[in-house]
N, C-alpha and C positions, 0 to 999 in steps of 0.2 A: 436459619444461618443467613447472613448477608454476603454479597460478595466481597465487601471490604475485610470480612473477617477470614477468608480464604477457606480452602477445603479442609476437612478434618477426617478424611478416610485414610485408610492404612495404606503404606506404600505399595504392598501387594496388590490390593484391588485397584490401584491408580496405575498399575504397570501398563505401558503402552505395547500392545501384542506386535508380533511381527507381520500379520496382514495390515494391521493399522499402519505401522511404518511405511508399508509398501504404498498405500493409499497417501499418505503424508508426502512421498517423495514425487508422486504425480502432481500433486497439487503445487509443490514447490517448484518443478519444472516450469508450470504453466505460468505461475506467480513470477518466476524469474525472468521470463521472455517479456512480460507485462512491465515489469520494473526496467528492465533495460531499455526499453523503448521509451519509457515515460522520461528517464533521467538523462539518456544520451543526448538530448537536445540541448540540455543546459551548458555543459562543456564545450560544445559546439558553437556557443553563441557567438564567440569572436569570429569564426570562419563564416557563419553565416551572415552576420552583419557586413562583414567586408566583401564576401563574394556575390551577395544579392543585394548589396547597396542599400540596406535597410538601417533604421534607427534602432535605439534602444527600445523605444516604446513599440515599434513593430515587432521586434524580438519578443518583448513581453506578451503581445498578441498571439504570436506562435505557441508560446507556451501555455498561456491561458486558454487557448482554443481547445486543446487536449481535455483540460479539466473541465470547462463548461459544457462541452459536448458529452462527457461522461457524466456530468452531474444531470443533465437534462434526461438523458437515456436512462439513467438508474432510476431516476424519479417516475419517469413512465413505466419503467419495468415493475414498479412496484403495485402496479394493478394485476399484473398476472404472473409475476414470478413464483408465487405459491401455488399456482395451478398446473403446473409442470414437473416433471422429472427434472431434479437438479442436473443431472447428466446431460439431458438433451438442451437445456439452456446453455450450459457451461460450454458443451461443443460447438452450439450454433454460433454463439459471440465470439468464441475464440478464432472459429474459421474467418469471422469477417475482420477479426482484428488482424490476423496474418495476412489478408488481402491489403487492408490498410496500410500496414507497416511496408508492403512491397511500394504501394503508390507513393510514400514518403521519400523511398529511396531514388525513385525516378523523377521525383518532382524537380523542375528546372527553373520555376519562378516562385515568386513570392506568394503569389496566390494559390498556385497548385499545392504548394506545401501546407498553406492554411487550411485547404479543403482536406488534404490527406490527414493532417494532424486531428482535425475536427472527426473524421471518420474513424480513426484509429482509438481516439478517446471515447466515442460514443460505444463502439464494440469492446474495447478493453476494460471499459469501466463497468459495464453490465457482466462481463465475463469475472471481475473480481468479486462482484456481489455475489454471483452464483457460488464461487468457490468458498467465500467465507460463510456461506448459507450451509455449504456442504460440512464444514468443520462444526457449526453449530449443530446440525441435526445427527452427526455420526459420533462425535465425542462427547462424553458427559462432562460435567464442570471440572472434575477433579483432573481431568487431563488436556483441558484446553489450553492452560498455560503454554505446555510444550509443543501442542500442535500448532497454535497460533505462533509461537516463536520460532518454530522451523519454517513456517510459511512467510512470516515477516522478515527472516533472515535471508531470504531471496534478496532483499535489497543489499544486503552486504555482499551476498555473492556476485551480484550485478557490478558492484563497485570493484570487487577483486578481479573477475575475469571479463564481465560485459563491458564495462566502461573503458578500461585500458584497451582491450581488443578492438573496440568501436573507434577510439581514438586514434589507434594506430592504422586502422582501415582507412578512416578519413584522411589521415597524412600520406599514406601510400596511394590511394585510388580515388580520392574525392569525397565530399561530404555525404553523397548517397550510399556509398559501400555499407556503412554500418546498418543501415535499414534493410538493404537487400539482402545481407549474410543473416540478419535477425529474422526475416520473413522465412527464409530457408529453414533455419533452425526451428521456428515456429511450426512450420508444416511438419517436421519429422514429430515434434512433441504432441502435435493433434493427432496424427496417425496412431502413436503409440496410447494416447490417452482414450481414444475411440475404442480400443481394444481391451485396455485393463481398467479403465475407470468402471467401477459398478454403479448401477442404478441406484439412487436414492429417492425413494417414494413414499417414506413412512408419513410425511407431512400430507399427502394427497387422501389421507382417510378422514381428516377432520371436516366436519361440516362446514360451509362457508356461506357467508350471505352475499349479496351483490357485490360486485366489484367496488362500486363507489361507497357502499356502506362499509366494506373492511377496510378500505383505503382511509376513510375519514376516522375509523376507530383508530388506526396506527398514527395517522398525524395528529389526533387530538388528545391521545392519552398523556396526562401530565408527567409521568415517568419518561416517556417517549421525547416530550419535547425539551426536558433536561439535558436528556442524552444528546439531542441534536444540537442544542446551543453549545454544549460542551466540545462537541466534536468541530463546529466552526471555528472557534477561537483556538482550539489545539492546533489544528492544521494552519491556520494562518500564521501562528506564531514561528512555525518551521519553514514554509515555503516562500514567506517574504525574503527570507534570508538565502535559501537554497537556490533561488531563481538565478541570482547574479554571482555565485561563488565563483564559478569558473572564469566569466570575464572580469571580474574584480582582481582575482589572482594573476591572470594575464596582463591585465592593465598595468597593475601595480608593480610586478616584476619582471615583465617581458617574457614569462616562461611560455615554451612551445606546448602543444599539445601531449607531445611524449613526457614532458615533465609533469604535466597535470595527470597523466595516466599514473604516474608513479606514487602521486598523492592519494588518489582514490585508490589505487591497490592496497597501500597500507593502511588506510583508513577503513576500507571495506574488510580487510583481515581482521582488525581489530574489533569492527563492528561485529562480525561473525562470531568471534570468540566471546564477545560480551553479551550477545544475544542468546547463545547456548546457556550462559550462566543465568541470565534473567528469566529465561523460559523454565528452568528448574526451579529458581526463587520464587517465582509467580504461583506455582503450585503448591509451595510450602510455607509461603508467608503471606501476610494480609496484604491483599494488592492494592488497595488505596493508599495505605502510607509508603509502599514501594514506589508506586507512580509519582507521588509528589516529591520523594527524595529524587527519583531520577529526572524529573520534570523541573525541579528547581536547579539542578545541574545544567541541564540543556538550556536553561534561560541565561544562565550566566555564561554559557559557551557561545551562545547567539551574540552577546555583545562583544566578547572577545573575538570572534572570527571577523565581525564587521568592522573592528577598530584595527585589524592586523597591519603593521606598517610593512614596507619594503624590508625583506629580510632573506636568510637562506632558506633552502627548500626544506631542511629538517624541521625547522619551527613551524612552518605551514602544514606539514605532516603531523606534527604533534597536535596542533590546534584543530585542524580537520578531524582527526582521529577522535579527539575528544567529543567534538560536537556531534558526529555521526553516532558514536556509541551510545551516548545520552539521550540524543533525540530519537533513536530508533528503538532503544530499549525501552523507554517508557511506554512504547505502543504496545508492548507485549501484555504487561498485566491490565492496561486499559482496554484492549480489544477482547480480552477473555472476559472481562467485566461487561462490554458492551452486547456480548453475544448472549449473556444471560439475562438482559433486560426485558426482551419482548417473551411473549407466549410462543412455545415451538411452533404452534402452526402459523404464526404470524411472522416468524423470523426472516424469510426472505423479503417480504415487504418492509419490514422495519429496517433490514440491512440496506435495501434499495434506497429508501428515503435517506437514511444515515449516510450512505456512500454519496448520493446526491448533495446533500450539505457539505460534505467533505469536499467534493470536487468543486463545489460553488466556491468555496474558501480557497482552495488550490488555484482556480482560476482567477480570484481577486487578489490574490498575494502578488504574483507577478506584475499586475496593473499598478498596485500600490507601489511596488519597488521601483518598476519602470518609471513612475511619476516622479519618484524622488532622486533617482540617479541619472547623472548626465555625463555623456561621454564625449570629450572634445581633444581632439590632436591624440588620440590614444590614450588619454588618462580619464579616469572615472572618478566622479564626486558624488556625494550623497549618500554613499552606501552605509556610513556609520549611522545615520538618521534612521536606514532601515532596520538596523540592529535594535534600537530603541523602540521602535514600534513593535517588532517581534517579542521583544521582552514584555512590553505591556500587554499584548494579547495572550501570551504564554502564563502570565501571572494571573489573569483572568480565567484560564482555563485549570489552573491548579485550584481555584475556589470552586469553580462550578463541577469539579469531578465529584463532591460529595453528594449531587442530586442523582447520581446513578444508583438505581434501586433494582434488584433482581426481581424477576417474576417468580410467584411461588410455584408456578406449573415448571419451572426449569430445573428439575430434579435429575432427569434420565434422558438419555439420546433417543431418537427415533429410529436410528438404524446404527447398530454397532457392529463392526466387522470382526468376526471370530474372537469373542470375549474368552478368557481364559475357563471361566466357568459359567456357561450360558445357562439361563432358566429355560424351561421347556418351552415357555412362550416365545423366548428370543432365539432359540436354537436354529429353526428352518431359515429364518431371514438372515441370520448371522452366516450360516453355512452358505447361502446363495452369494451373500458378499465376499465372503472369503475366497470362494472359487473363482469369482470375476476378478478379485485382486490377484490371485494365484500364489 
């Protein structure tokens, strides 16, 4: 069976248990705070450029610093990620992310904010790698569509609740308020996760060569190289557009942060509904064709949103909603496919390198967009060209998706919390994980 063919197990065997949903909720809460921290900077672009007296290019550096730091940290994590308990790595990196987010809220200068965003990216990016590795280890292929869909839907929840709340806090209390509030919430999530997150150690049983040999194996395997190239172009096609959506709508229509929050709320709500549906479809339909349908729609909407003329708020809501639904929805089947590419024992290292490539692309995207966009006297020009660049890179990703090949060893999870009908070999470990989740 190939990943593009989709799962062929019965609905009963693919049912997610109550304990597994408990684990998913913990991971969703962690990813939610990470996504709010990552995306909140974009709609605050107009305020930051005005209050810190920085150019569009400097704002692009602030956005890209987070991604570059996350990419470098994820790459370095590839040497050690598979040699520790996933829980230990996740909690350690998430603690660093929480403190770094607090520093972002306290930053009073461009340089301080740049350093704080760099630290937040380094810790947050590595935490995201550990989180996705947990999903790959705990959930078998036939459940990964719904598990990854739930976690990726945290982006939609961030748009529904996080972004509007953050923009309102910025409007009432200043640009640092969203980050300070997010740091406090993240601290609460960390405390809960430390108590309820189960250990995930199944990958530690595999024999391993020297770190350099293992890393070389991960980065030289042909199937992995195809996945890395695909990831680069996929992400580049999204974030060239996303980096300047907020400033573009503000400059084009003169909308306030409160009006932007309305757009993000409705678009996020539509995305959440769409992600739920796509998550179920990706466990029932062939994933590669599903991705290509959603990816083609996202390509079209990237052109539409970057050519949006001045108009009423409801038009922007519809366009933004469609862009976010398709751009986010395509990530569900493709993430489930990517988790199956590496051998389970190398999943952490593979995801580290793949995430590094993803963040390198995310860091490059705002630099490209910032070079094409010009802001003069409150007006922004050059954004339509950004849309064409995004469309070209998205088209390349649609072709490269065919390079993703499943690992023959990816047939069952290393740790499965409380399965409905455990085998004798699985039962002790499953009970341990179930008790930890509660």
